[in-house]
Z-matrix of the N, CA and C atoms (Angstrom, degrees):
N
C 1 1.480
C 2 1.565 1 108.70
N 3 1.325 2 115.96 1 133.28
C 4 1.433 3 119.78 2 -176.50
C 5 1.506 4 114.03 3 -73.85
N 6 1.329 5 115.03 4 -18.34
C 7 1.485 6 116.88 5 -175.79
C 8 1.516 7 112.45 6 -81.49
N 9 1.280 8 122.28 7 -22.78
C 10 1.420 9 124.99 8 -177.43
C 11 1.612 10 115.03 9 -56.87
N 12 1.325 11 117.05 10 -49.14
C 13 1.444 12 121.24 11 176.26
C 14 1.487 13 111.06 12 -61.92
N 15 1.318 14 116.56 13 -39.82
C 16 1.508 15 120.40 14 -177.94
C 17 1.459 16 110.34 15 -65.54
N 18 1.333 17 116.74 16 -39.34
C 19 1.491 18 120.91 17 -177.98
C 20 1.563 19 109.44 18 -76.52
N 21 1.341 20 116.24 19 -37.87
C 22 1.381 21 121.85 20 -179.03
C 23 1.542 22 111.63 21 -62.54
N 24 1.255 23 114.61 22 -31.77
C 25 1.540 24 117.93 23 176.90
C 26 1.409 25 116.15 24 -81.30
N 27 1.424 26 117.02 25 2.36
C 28 1.459 27 119.24 26 177.57
C 29 1.568 28 108.82 27 -131.13
N 30 1.401 29 114.41 28 85.09
C 31 1.460 30 115.31 29 -175.87
C 32 1.516 31 114.07 30 -61.74
N 33 1.329 32 116.76 31 -21.19
C 34 1.482 33 121.85 32 178.38
C 35 1.540 34 111.41 33 -62.64
N 36 1.331 35 117.17 34 -20.62
C 37 1.444 36 122.84 35 -178.76
C 38 1.514 37 113.76 36 -98.07
N 39 1.313 38 119.24 37 -8.56
C 40 1.475 39 121.15 38 -174.14
C 41 1.554 40 111.55 39 -55.82
N 42 1.354 41 117.39 40 -49.21
C 43 1.432 42 121.92 41 -176.06
C 44 1.521 43 108.97 42 -64.56
N 45 1.263 44 118.46 43 -40.99
C 46 1.460 45 125.12 44 177.69
C 47 1.557 46 108.67 45 -62.52
N 48 1.318 47 118.72 46 -43.34
C 49 1.441 48 121.24 47 178.43
C 50 1.591 49 110.77 48 -63.30
N 51 1.307 50 114.68 49 -44.06
C 52 1.536 51 117.05 50 177.25
C 53 1.488 52 110.56 51 -60.27
N 54 1.367 53 115.28 52 -44.27
C 55 1.473 54 118.27 53 -179.33
C 56 1.601 55 109.98 54 -60.28
N 57 1.323 56 115.70 55 -40.27
C 58 1.449 57 115.84 56 -178.50
C 59 1.515 58 111.95 57 -73.37
N 60 1.283 59 117.49 58 -31.86
C 61 1.492 60 118.07 59 176.38
C 62 1.502 61 108.52 60 -64.03
N 63 1.303 62 116.96 61 -41.32
C 64 1.491 63 120.05 62 -179.66
C 65 1.554 64 110.13 63 -68.07
N 66 1.313 65 116.33 64 -37.30
C 67 1.417 66 120.53 65 -175.13
C 68 1.578 67 113.06 66 -70.96
N 69 1.391 68 113.10 67 -36.11
C 70 1.393 69 121.59 68 -174.69
C 71 1.592 70 113.82 69 -93.18
N 72 1.333 71 114.11 70 -9.75
C 73 1.477 72 116.33 71 -176.63
C 74 1.571 73 110.47 72 -68.57
N 75 1.292 74 112.64 73 139.57
C 76 1.504 75 116.93 74 -177.34
C 77 1.481 76 108.67 75 -65.53
N 78 1.314 77 117.62 76 153.02
C 79 1.432 78 125.28 77 179.68
C 80 1.525 79 110.61 78 -60.35
N 81 1.287 80 120.37 79 132.49
C 82 1.419 81 124.71 80 177.64
C 83 1.561 82 114.07 81 70.79
N 84 1.286 83 119.71 82 28.60
C 85 1.417 84 121.49 83 -173.72
C 86 1.484 85 112.17 84 -63.23
N 87 1.283 86 119.87 85 -23.26
C 88 1.479 87 125.07 86 -176.77
C 89 1.595 88 109.62 87 -76.83
N 90 1.282 89 117.99 88 -9.87
C 91 1.533 90 121.51 89 -177.58
C 92 1.526 91 110.94 90 -88.76
N 93 1.307 92 119.55 91 -8.90
C 94 1.440 93 123.36 92 179.93
C 95 1.536 94 111.86 93 -111.30
N 96 1.319 95 119.35 94 152.81
C 97 1.406 96 123.45 95 179.31
C 98 1.500 97 110.09 96 -100.38
N 99 1.318 98 123.77 97 132.46
C 100 1.467 99 120.91 98 -2.85
C 101 1.561 100 108.21 99 -81.04
N 102 1.287 101 116.05 100 153.63
C 103 1.455 102 121.73 101 178.84
C 104 1.463 103 113.59 102 -73.25
N 105 1.266 104 118.91 103 79.45
C 106 1.461 105 124.18 104 -177.54
C 107 1.564 106 109.73 105 -119.78
N 108 1.302 107 118.07 106 126.21
C 109 1.526 108 116.59 107 179.83
C 110 1.517 109 113.78 108 -72.72
N 111 1.261 110 119.10 109 83.70
C 112 1.474 111 123.98 110 -178.84
C 113 1.571 112 107.19 111 -109.65
N 114 1.339 113 113.99 112 152.18
C 115 1.458 114 116.85 113 176.06
C 116 1.578 115 111.85 114 -69.37
N 117 1.286 116 116.63 115 160.27
C 118 1.409 117 126.47 116 177.37
C 119 1.512 118 106.94 117 -54.35
N 120 1.264 119 121.61 118 137.37
C 121 1.463 120 123.15 119 -176.78
C 122 1.539 121 112.78 120 -65.40
N 123 1.335 122 114.99 121 -37.89
C 124 1.450 123 119.71 122 179.59
C 125 1.494 124 109.00 123 -65.90
N 126 1.319 125 118.18 124 -43.75
C 127 1.520 126 122.24 125 177.93
C 128 1.493 127 107.89 126 -64.21
N 129 1.266 128 121.24 127 -44.66
C 130 1.487 129 121.03 128 -177.27
C 131 1.518 130 111.08 129 -65.38
N 132 1.317 131 116.97 130 -40.75
C 133 1.484 132 121.95 131 177.84
C 134 1.546 133 106.71 132 -61.59
N 135 1.287 134 118.44 133 -50.10
C 136 1.467 135 119.54 134 178.80
C 137 1.494 136 113.29 135 -55.65
N 138 1.356 137 117.90 136 -46.04
C 139 1.461 138 121.15 137 -179.74
C 140 1.551 139 112.38 138 -62.84
N 141 1.329 140 116.75 139 -39.84
C 142 1.420 141 119.85 140 -179.87
C 143 1.469 142 113.93 141 -70.61
N 144 1.369 143 116.58 142 -38.37
C 145 1.466 144 118.63 143 179.77
C 146 1.545 145 108.18 144 -70.35
N 147 1.285 146 120.23 145 -40.32
C 148 1.465 147 120.83 146 179.72
C 149 1.508 148 114.18 147 -67.31
N 150 1.369 149 115.06 148 -31.95
C 151 1.516 150 121.93 149 178.91
C 152 1.519 151 109.08 150 -76.53
N 153 1.330 152 116.05 151 -49.67
C 154 1.468 153 118.11 152 -166.82
C 155 1.452 154 113.77 153 -110.38
N 156 1.356 155 119.53 154 -5.88
C 157 1.447 156 125.01 155 174.66
C 158 1.511 157 117.95 156 74.40
N 159 1.306 158 119.04 157 19.83
C 160 1.454 159 117.21 158 180.00
C 161 1.543 160 110.32 159 -170.12
N 162 1.338 161 116.64 160 160.93
C 163 1.414 162 122.32 161 178.84
C 164 1.576 163 109.43 162 -75.87
N 165 1.252 164 113.48 163 147.88
C 166 1.496 165 120.39 164 176.26
C 167 1.549 166 111.77 165 84.88
N 168 1.302 167 117.71 166 4.58
C 169 1.473 168 117.91 167 -178.31
C 170 1.539 169 109.37 168 -83.06
N 171 1.293 170 115.01 169 146.18
C 172 1.468 171 121.46 170 176.80
C 173 1.453 172 112.46 171 -132.08
N 174 1.311 173 118.34 172 143.24
C 175 1.476 174 121.29 173 -177.79
C 176 1.554 175 110.00 174 -70.04
N 177 1.266 176 114.42 175 147.71
C 178 1.496 177 121.19 176 177.23
C 179 1.558 178 103.44 177 -83.85
N 180 1.369 179 112.65 178 165.58
C 181 1.425 180 119.61 179 179.71
C 182 1.546 181 107.82 180 -62.73
N 183 1.295 182 120.69 181 -36.48
C 184 1.405 183 124.60 182 179.33
C 185 1.539 184 110.99 183 -63.38
N 186 1.377 185 116.52 184 -40.46
C 187 1.487 186 119.02 185 176.36
C 188 1.512 187 111.69 186 -62.11
N 189 1.363 188 116.58 187 -41.15
C 190 1.457 189 119.05 188 -179.00
C 191 1.487 190 111.26 189 -66.08
N 192 1.317 191 117.65 190 -41.89
C 193 1.430 192 121.66 191 178.91
C 194 1.501 193 111.05 192 -62.79
N 195 1.303 194 117.18 193 -47.93
C 196 1.452 195 119.21 194 173.48
C 197 1.531 196 117.33 195 -54.91
N 198 1.372 197 112.81 196 -40.24
C 199 1.460 198 117.94 197 176.47
C 200 1.536 199 110.69 198 -63.45
N 201 1.330 200 116.62 199 -43.74
C 202 1.448 201 121.97 200 -177.98
C 203 1.584 202 110.54 201 -66.28
N 204 1.303 203 112.78 202 -39.96
C 205 1.479 204 115.36 203 175.42
C 206 1.511 205 112.84 204 -60.23
N 207 1.300 206 117.05 205 -42.11
C 208 1.461 207 125.20 206 179.37
C 209 1.556 208 106.33 207 -64.38
N 210 1.274 209 119.79 208 -46.44
C 211 1.485 210 124.13 209 179.50
C 212 1.560 211 107.25 210 -57.25
N 213 1.342 212 119.14 211 -48.41
C 214 1.418 213 123.67 212 -177.05
C 215 1.505 214 107.88 213 -62.94
N 216 1.278 215 119.46 214 -48.82
C 217 1.534 216 120.68 215 -179.62
C 218 1.452 217 111.78 216 -63.46
N 219 1.298 218 121.49 217 -38.03
C 220 1.418 219 125.34 218 -178.61
C 221 1.580 220 108.27 219 -65.74
N 222 1.337 221 114.00 220 -44.01
C 223 1.534 222 120.63 221 176.65
C 224 1.439 223 109.51 222 -58.28
N 225 1.307 224 120.83 223 -40.06
C 226 1.480 225 124.29 224 -175.84
C 227 1.517 226 110.14 225 -68.77
N 228 1.309 227 117.19 226 -24.21
C 229 1.422 228 118.92 227 -178.46
C 230 1.545 229 112.17 228 -80.11
N 231 1.323 230 118.06 229 -19.35
C 232 1.419 231 118.84 230 -178.46
C 233 1.553 232 112.80 231 -94.42
């Protein structure tokens, strides 16, 4: 995944990344093998198509960092 090195290089975003993983993880993710907290496939497909306009698109590391920065800033406002 292209996003991991970009996130790893920014320790200030680690907590935000963990919060987003928890927030986006599908319900009961620990009941399926492998127990990895990933978003629902249909939701993820919808978000990628609406963001990038086509199937098979993947966010760049820069896109993920910008998203996490936005999440952190939004959380600070509340």
